[in-house]
C-alpha positions in Angstrom: 1.9 11.2 8.0 5.2 12.4 6.8 6.4 12.0 3.2 8.8 9.1 3.8 6.1 7.3 5.7 3.7 7.7 2.8 6.4 6.3 0.5 6.9 3.3 2.9 3.2 2.6 3.2 2.7 2.8 -0.6 5.8 0.7 -1.3 4.6 -2.1 0.9 1.1 -1.9 -0.7 2.7 -2.2 -4.2 4.7 -5.2 -3.0 1.6 -6.9 -1.7 0.0 -6.7 -5.1 3.1 -7.9 -6.8 3.2 -10.9 -4.3 -0.2 -11.9 -5.7 1.2 -11.9 -9.2 4.2 -13.9 -8.0 2.0 -16.4 -6.2 -0.2 -16.8 -9.3 2.9 -17.5 -11.4 4.3 -20.0 -8.8 1.1 -22.1 -8.6 0.4 -22.1 -12.4 -2.5 -19.6 -12.5 -0.3 -17.3 -14.7 1.3 -19.0 -17.7 4.2 -17.3 -19.7 1.9 -17.1 -22.7 -0.8 -15.2 -20.7 1.9 -13.0 -19.2 3.2 -12.0 -22.7 -0.4 -11.3 -23.9 -1.2 -9.2 -20.8 2.1 -7.3 -21.0 1.4 -6.4 -24.6 -2.2 -5.3 -23.7 -0.8 -3.1 -20.9 1.8 -1.5 -23.0 -0.1 -1.1 -26.3 -3.6 -0.3 -25.0 -4.3 0.1 -21.3 -1.4 2.4 -20.4 -1.9 4.7 -23.5 -5.6 5.0 -22.4 -4.4 6.0 -18.9 -2.0 8.6 -20.3 -4.6 10.3 -22.5 -7.3 10.5 -19.7 -4.8 11.7 -17.1 -3.5 14.5 -19.4 -7.0 15.6 -20.1 -7.7 15.8 -16.3 -4.5 17.6 -15.3 -3.0 19.6 -18.2 -3.9 22.8 -19.8 -1.8 25.4 -21.8 -0.6 27.3 -18.7 0.4 24.1 -16.9 2.3 22.8 -19.9 4.2 26.1 -20.2 5.1 26.0 -16.6 6.2 22.3 -16.8 8.1 22.4 -20.1 11.3 21.2 -18.3 9.9 18.0 -16.8 10.7 15.8 -19.8 14.3 17.0 -19.5 14.2 15.7 -15.9 13.2 12.3 -17.3 16.1 12.3 -19.7 18.4 13.4 -16.9 17.4 10.6 -14.6 18.5 8.0 -17.1 21.6 9.9 -17.9 22.6 10.1 -14.2 22.0 6.4 -13.9 24.1 5.8 -17.0 26.9 7.9 -15.5 26.8 5.8 -12.3 26.9 2.7 -14.4 30.0 3.8 -16.3 31.8 4.5 -13.0 31.3 0.9 -11.9 31.4 -0.7 -15.4 35.1 -0.1 -15.8 35.7 -2.9 -13.4 33.8 -5.4 -15.5 36.1 -7.0 -18.1 33.8 -8.9 -20.4 32.5 -6.3 -23.0 28.9 -7.8 -23.2 28.6 -8.0 -19.5 30.0 -4.5 -19.1 27.5 -3.0 -21.5 24.7 -4.9 -19.7 26.0 -3.7 -16.3 25.9 -0.1 -17.4 22.4 -0.5 -19.0 20.9 -2.1 -15.9 22.2 0.7 -13.6 20.8 3.3 -16.0 17.3 2.0 -16.6 15.2 2.7 -13.6 11.6 1.6 -13.3 10.5 5.0 -14.5 6.7 4.6 -14.8 4.7 1.8 -13.2 6.2 1.7 -9.7 6.6 5.5 -9.2 3.1 6.3 -10.5 1.0 5.3 -7.4 3.7 6.7 -5.0 3.7 10.0 -6.8 -0.1 10.1 -6.8 -0.1 9.4 -3.0 2.4 12.2 -2.4 1.2 14.9 -4.8 -2.2 13.9 -6.3 -2.9 14.8 -9.9 0.3 16.9 -10.0 2.4 13.9 -9.2 0.7 11.7 -11.9 1.2 14.5 -14.5 4.8 14.9 -13.6 5.6 11.1 -13.9 3.8 11.0 -17.3 5.7 14.0 -18.6 9.0 12.6 -17.4 8.2 9.5 -19.4 8.8 11.5 -22.5 12.4 12.2 -21.6 12.9 8.7 -20.2 11.8 7.0 -23.4 14.0 9.3 -25.4 17.0 8.4 -23.2 16.3 4.7 -23.2 16.1 4.4 -26.9 19.2 6.6 -27.5 21.7 6.4 -24.6 20.5 3.1 -23.2 20.2 1.1 -26.4 23.4 2.7 -27.8 25.1 1.2 -24.8 23.7 -2.3 -25.3 24.1 -2.2 -29.1 26.6 0.4 -30.3 25.7 -0.5 -33.9 22.1 0.8 -33.7 21.6 3.7 -36.0 20.2 7.1 -34.8 17.4 6.6 -37.3 16.3 3.4 -35.7 16.5 4.9 -32.3 14.3 7.8 -33.3 11.8 5.5 -35.0 11.4 3.5 -31.8 10.8 6.7 -29.8 8.3 8.0 -32.3 6.3 4.8 -32.7 6.2 3.8 -29.0 2.4 3.6 -28.0 3.1 5.5 -24.7 4.8 8.3 -26.6 2.0 8.5 -29.2 -0.6 8.6 -26.4 1.4 11.3 -24.7 1.4 13.5 -27.7 -2.2 12.8 -28.5 -3.3 13.5 -24.9 -1.4 16.8 -24.7 -2.9 18.0 -28.0 -6.4 17.1 -26.8 -5.9 18.7 -23.4 -4.6 22.0 -24.9 -6.8 22.2 -28.0 -10.1 20.7 -26.8 -10.2 21.8 -23.1 -14.0 21.3 -23.1 -13.4 17.6 -22.8 -12.6 18.1 -19.1 -16.1 19.5 -18.4 -18.4 16.9 -19.9 -17.9 18.0 -23.5 -21.5 18.6 -24.5 -20.3 19.5 -28.0 -18.4 16.3 -28.4 -20.7 13.5 -27.2 -19.1 10.7 -29.2 -15.6 11.6 -28.3 -16.6 12.0 -24.6 -18.1 8.5 -24.7 -14.9 7.1 -26.2 -12.9 8.8 -23.4 -15.2 7.3 -20.8 -14.3 3.9 -22.1 -10.6 4.8 -22.2 -10.9 5.9 -18.5 -12.3 2.5 -17.6 -9.4 0.7 -19.4 -6.8 3.1 -18.1 -7.9 2.4 -14.6 -6.4 -1.1 -15.0 -2.9 0.4 -15.5 -1.5 0.3 -11.9 -3.0 -3.0 -10.7 -2.4 -4.8 -13.9 1.2 -3.6 -14.2 1.9 -4.7 -10.6 0.5 -8.1 -11.2 2.6 -8.5 -14.3 5.7 -7.4 -12.5 5.0 -9.8 -9.7 4.3 -12.7 -12.1 7.6 -12.0 -14.0 9.5 -11.9 -10.7 7.8 -15.0 -9.5 8.8 -16.9 -12.6 12.5 -16.2 -11.8 14.2 -19.1 -9.9 15.4 -17.9 -6.6 18.4 -20.3 -6.9 19.8 -17.9 -9.6 20.3 -15.2 -7.0 23.8 -16.3 -6.1 26.0 -13.5 -4.9 28.6 -12.3 -7.4 30.5 -9.1 -7.8 28.6 -7.8 -10.9 25.2 -8.3 -9.2 26.3 -6.5 -6.0 27.8 -3.7 -8.1 24.6 -3.2 -10.1 22.5 -3.1 -6.8 24.8 -0.6 -5.1 24.9 1.7 -8.1 21.3 1.5 -9.1 19.8 1.8 -5.6 22.3 4.1 -3.8 24.8 5.8 -6.1 22.4 6.8 -8.9 19.9 8.5 -6.5 22.7 10.2 -4.7 24.1 11.5 -7.9 20.6 12.8 -8.8 20.5 14.7 -5.5 23.9 16.2 -6.2 22.8 17.2 -9.6 19.7 19.0 -8.2 21.8 20.7 -5.5 24.4 21.8 -8.1 21.6 23.2 -10.3 20.2 25.2 -7.4 23.6 26.7 -6.7 23.6 28.3 -10.2 20.0 29.5 -9.8 18.1 26.6 -11.5 15.7 25.8 -8.6 13.3 22.9 -9.3 9.8 23.1 -7.6 9.1 20.7 -4.8 6.8 18.1 -6.6 9.0 17.7 -9.7 12.1 17.6 -7.6 10.8 14.9 -5.2 9.5 12.8 -8.1 12.9 13.1 -9.8 14.4 11.7 -6.7 11.7 9.0 -6.5 12.3 7.8 -10.1 16.1 7.9 -9.6 15.6 5.6 -6.5 13.5 3.0 -8.3 14.8 -0.5 -9.0 15.7 -1.8 -12.4 12.9 -1.8 -15.0 11.4 -5.2 -15.7 11.6 -4.4 -19.4 15.4 -4.5 -19.3 15.3 -8.3 -19.8 13.5 -7.7 -23.2 16.2 -5.2 -24.2 19.1 -7.4 -23.2 17.6 -10.4 -25.1 16.9 -8.3 -28.2 20.2 -6.4 -28.3 22.6 -9.2 -27.3 23.2 -8.4 -23.6 23.7 -10.7 -20.6 20.1 -11.8 -20.0 21.0 -13.9 -16.9 22.6 -10.9 -15.1 19.6 -8.8 -16.2 17.0 -11.3 -14.7 19.0 -11.7 -11.5 19.5 -7.9 -11.0 15.8 -7.1 -11.7 14.6 -9.5 -9.1 17.2 -8.5 -6.5 16.8 -4.8 -7.0 13.1 -4.9 -6.8 13.2 -6.9 -3.5 15.9 -4.6 -2.1 14.0 -1.4 -3.0 11.3 -2.3 -0.4 13.9 -1.0 2.1 16.0 1.4 0.1 13.3 3.7 -1.4 11.7 4.6 2.0 15.1 5.0 3.6 16.2 7.4 0.8 13.1 9.5 1.3 13.6 9.6 5.0 17.1 10.9 4.3 15.8 13.5 1.8 13.2 14.7 4.3 15.5 14.9 7.2 18.1 16.9 5.2 15.5 19.2 3.5 16.6 18.2 0.0 
């Protein structure tokens, strides 16, 4: 099975799980209160457990030295999206809507949707790459992204959000354990208590992908389809997020290669994958918190997620056919 076919198969499987979440929300199995509780559980506990365990499985000192640039790719993927957003945002007159427009184009779904696809394509290497890219993505979101939505946010507050994010804390902790206590990968006979804790963390972390997909589906299922009325801003966000941003990412990689900065196959393909993802579900939380256009955010998240079922596999077929 070729790469784009793997992407298509995995994308359809992800949507099927999200449909279960959407169905649960539609028939009342999934209340808004339960959704908020499970979202917090995912972000603050389940996903951090997944990060620590995966880094212990896939990272050592040599691998970390070879992949030092991967967090920079994460920062770059948000920056490329933001550049695409600025290109289209000049046509949006209302300042709040313009800032929201740019933010939505910039903030791709950088973690929960690409994780299972990257794992299907590249195994442990793919998972490790997505998790390392998360470091740069988080830094870009809380600096470039939030500064766009709320120009008055201080650099100190931005850095505080990056440093205290549970996923970032887990990333640092997992990398330190992987490099300094490599025995944990082999059963850790000298650390029985810690190994038992890590076994429990692995059980919790295993919920990350299915739980995140159910939550995404439930949040999308709660959005009234009647709100998806065509409007120029919505079409602009979709075109820039799902087409222009990934194409700019491809051009950036090609330009880097021309000056001798060749990115290995797995990180390069995953960079493209993350650049092609729809808008992150969390964008609604950001727009509500920092005074953006929450209605445009909700509509664009739903529409981009549905459209990505077609655009992501098509993009990967193009990449594969062109040898990018």
